[in-house]
N, C-alpha and C positions, 0 to 999 in steps of 0.2 A: 403443437409438438413444442417440447421445449428442447434448446440446444446444448442446456448444460447441465450434466446429469450430478448433481450436489450432493447426493445420497453416497455416493462411494468415490468421494473426494479424499486423498492425501493430504495430509497436512504436516508441515516441519516447522518447527520453532526455531528462529535463529536469534541469539543473544549478541548484543555489542555493548562496547564499553563506552564508556564519556571518555574523549581524549584529549579535553581540555579545550576545545574550537568546536566538533560536531558533540551536543550533549548526548546522541539515541535517548534508551529508556531504559528503564528497568525492564519494562515489558519486552516480549520476544516479537519479532517481526512474524508473521503467520505468512505461510509459503505455501498455498494451495496448488495441486496440480489435478484439476479438474477433468474428468472423460468429456469429451464432446458426444452428444447422440448423433450429431448430424452435421451435414455442411450447411453453411446457409450466415446469416447476418449476426455473427457472434457479438457485434458491439451493442446492438439491439437487447439481446439476450442477456449481456452484462447490466446493462441500464434498467430492466425488468426487475434481474434477481439482487441489484443492490436497493434499489427504492421499494423491493418489497421486504427489506430488512431494516429500513429506516435509515439507508445511507442514500444521501441525495447524488444521483451522477450530475456531474457539471460539465465534463468537457470529454472531446475524444483528441489526441493528438499522440505525441511520441513524450519521452522523458528529457528534461534539459541536460545538456552533456556537461554540466558543472554541478559540485558537490553543494548540496542545497538538503535544508529540512524545512518543516514548517512548525513554528514552535506555538502555535493555536490550534491546532487542528489534528486530527487523526486521517490517514488515508487508504483508500484502497484503490490499489491499480489492475484493473482487470485486461489481460493482456488479449485482444480482440483478433489480431491477423500478426503474422509473421514471428520473428525471435530478434533476442535482445542479449547483450551481456552487460549486466549490471554491477555497480560497485553499491554494495549495501555498508553503512553504518560509518562512513567518513573515508578519509585517506586511508586511514589502518584497517580498514573493515574488509569484507569479503566480496569478492565477484560471484555472481549467480548469474546462471542461463535461464532465459523464463522463453516461452513459447505460446503459441497460440491454446488459449485454454487454463493459463494459471493464473492466478492472483496472488498479489502482495498486500497484507495490511500491516500498514507501517504505522507504529504508535508515534504521536507528536513528539520531535525531535530527532526522530531518526534519520540520517544523512543516507541520499540516495542520488545516483546520477547514473547516465547511459553512457556505458563505454564504446559500443558499437552495436548496430543492429540491421536487420533486413532492409530493402528499400519500402516493403509494404507494412512495417511496425507499426501498429496502430494500439492505443491502450483507451481505456476508459477510466478516466477518475472519479471518485465519489468520496464524499465526505459524512460523517454522521449527521443527523438532522441538528440543527443549530450549531453548527462548525463550519458552513458553505463559504465563510468569508475569511480563507485560510490565506497566511502570510508566508512568503518564501524568503528565505534567510540562508546566507551562505555562510558557513563555519568561520567562526572568528573567535580569536579568545578575548579579545576586548569586549565584546559582547556577550560572552558566555553566560555571566552570573544574570542578565536580564533575560535571557533565553530559556535560562534554568526556572525562573520565577513566573515566566508566561505558562512553560510547559507544565509545571505544577499545578497551574490552575485549569487545565484543561480536563473535562469532566469523560469517565468511561463511556463507552456506547452503548446504549440500551441492548442491541443485538450484534451478532455476527453478521457481517455484510454477505457471507456464503452461505450460514446453515441456520442462521436466525439465533432465536435464544439457546438452541441445541447446539451452538457452535464452540469451537476449540477458543474462540477468543474468550468466552464466558469461564472458560477453564484456565487457560494461561493469563488474562488479564486479572485476576482478581486478588 
């Protein structure tokens, strides 16, 4: 039995502008709200889902409490347990609330940080195959041009981490 029902997932596209320190992306953040079929080990279910769609699950943890982005990799964040309020898009971005069953797909360069979270907050982080050696960079106007050059070289994923080749990423990121 699967714990995540991706067939009825709703997805929202969130766009963020480059602010001169946090590059963000021309591609939107994809915010999936998945329906959970049953209680159980959601972290394992996210790992299996991501792996099935050619995204490598690399860690289980929280999200850093400082603004950062990945200049060399796209990132999928599956909320396995608890809740959090996150800031997406850098200091001038948007606050979003996430809970168990949600997935955020962040294009390379998208700023993010955890503002507050429950004690049991747990995230599964995954990256497209070939992008597993991701870098963590803090926003900085002095390194912005270099970050932009790295981001421009990041290839698009072969599949959406939630819905595979039929997913929203294939529509919004083309």
